[in-house]
C-alpha positions as CSV (number, residue, x, y, z in Angstrom):
1,M,-167.0,108.4,123.0
2,G,-168.2,104.9,123.4
3,S,-168.1,104.4,127.2
4,A,-169.9,106.4,129.9
5,E,-167.3,105.5,132.5
6,P,-163.9,106.7,131.3
7,V,-160.5,105.2,131.4
8,V,-158.5,107.5,133.7
9,V,-154.9,108.0,132.8
10,I,-153.0,109.5,135.7
11,I,-149.5,110.8,134.7
12,S,-147.3,111.9,137.6
13,T,-143.9,110.8,136.1
14,D,-141.6,113.7,135.2
15,P,-141.2,113.9,131.4
16,R,-137.9,115.7,131.8
17,A,-136.5,112.6,133.5
18,S,-138.3,109.6,132.1
19,H,-139.9,108.4,128.8
20,R,-142.8,106.9,130.8
21,A,-144.8,110.2,130.9
22,G,-144.8,110.5,127.2
23,E,-145.6,106.8,126.8
24,A,-148.6,107.2,129.1
25,M,-149.9,110.1,127.1
26,R,-149.5,108.1,123.9
27,I,-151.5,105.2,125.5
28,G,-154.2,107.7,126.4
29,L,-154.4,108.8,122.8
30,G,-154.7,105.1,121.8
31,V,-157.6,104.7,124.2
32,V,-159.4,107.7,122.6
33,A,-158.7,106.3,119.1
34,G,-160.4,103.1,120.3
35,D,-163.6,105.1,120.8
36,R,-163.4,104.9,124.6
37,A,-163.9,107.9,126.9
38,V,-160.6,108.9,128.5
39,T,-159.8,111.3,131.3
40,L,-156.1,112.5,131.2
41,V,-154.8,113.7,134.5
42,L,-151.5,115.4,134.9
43,A,-150.3,115.4,138.5
44,G,-147.1,116.6,140.1
45,P,-144.2,116.7,137.7
46,G,-146.4,115.2,135.0
47,A,-147.8,118.7,134.4
48,H,-144.5,119.4,132.5
49,L,-145.9,117.4,129.6
50,L,-147.4,120.8,128.5
51,D,-144.1,122.6,128.7
52,A,-143.4,124.6,125.5
53,D,-139.7,123.6,125.5
54,I,-139.9,120.1,124.1
55,D,-136.1,119.9,124.0
56,G,-136.2,119.7,127.8
57,L,-138.5,116.6,127.6
58,I,-137.4,113.1,127.0
59,D,-139.0,112.1,123.6
60,G,-140.1,115.7,123.2
61,D,-140.8,115.4,119.5
62,D,-143.2,112.4,120.1
63,I,-144.8,114.3,123.0
64,A,-145.4,117.3,120.7
65,R,-147.1,115.0,118.1
66,V,-149.3,113.3,120.7
67,R,-150.3,116.7,122.3
68,A,-151.2,118.0,118.8
69,E,-153.5,115.0,118.1
70,L,-155.1,115.2,121.5
71,K,-155.7,118.9,121.0
72,R,-157.2,118.2,117.5
73,L,-159.6,115.7,119.1
74,G,-160.5,118.2,121.8
75,V,-159.3,116.0,124.7
76,P,-158.7,118.2,127.8
77,F,-155.9,117.7,130.3
78,H,-157.1,117.7,133.9
79,V,-154.2,119.2,135.7
80,D,-153.6,119.3,139.5
81,G,-153.8,123.1,140.1
82,A,-150.9,122.9,142.6
83,A,-148.6,121.3,140.0
84,V,-148.9,124.0,137.3
85,P,-145.3,125.3,136.6
86,A,-144.9,129.0,136.9
87,G,-144.0,131.0,133.8
88,P,-145.2,131.7,130.4
89,G,-143.7,128.5,128.8
90,W,-146.4,126.2,130.2
91,N,-149.3,125.3,127.9
92,A,-148.2,127.9,125.4
93,E,-150.0,126.0,122.7
94,G,-153.3,126.5,124.4
95,H,-154.3,122.9,125.0
96,P,-157.7,122.5,126.7
97,V,-156.9,122.4,130.4
98,V,-159.2,121.8,133.4
99,L,-157.5,122.7,136.7
100,V,-158.5,120.4,139.4
101,S,-158.2,120.4,143.2
102,P,-157.4,117.2,145.2
103,T,-161.2,116.8,145.9
104,E,-162.0,117.1,142.2
105,L,-159.2,114.6,141.3
106,T,-160.8,112.1,143.7
107,A,-164.1,112.5,142.0
108,L,-162.5,111.9,138.6
109,V,-160.9,108.7,139.8
110,N,-164.2,107.6,141.4
111,A,-166.0,108.2,138.1
112,G,-163.5,106.0,136.2
113,R,-163.9,102.4,135.1
114,R,-160.3,101.4,134.3
115,F,-157.1,103.1,135.3
116,I,-153.6,103.6,133.8
117,V,-151.1,105.1,136.3
118,F,-147.6,106.3,135.4
């Protein structure tokens, strides 16, 4: 990637209730496509972006396409460990995931250059 200091995209909006979570992920993909380093963080209900049941997500088909492209590019999701939903339907597609603690999340933010927060 082109920048040592990443753009940090923090998504805490619930994709089951708002299109904003999917839009934030799409913007993150656009940042990656622009040859910038990006750190995608899923916090709180934003972790549901990796739910297998895309029918339960607003704009689920678009979310699935963006997830597939991010996976193809090898972009990991940094997920608040406390926000991971229980059950086998979460991250069933095996996207790269890095579970982070609140302290590690703080370090990711401190390492960022620009921020997008949804």
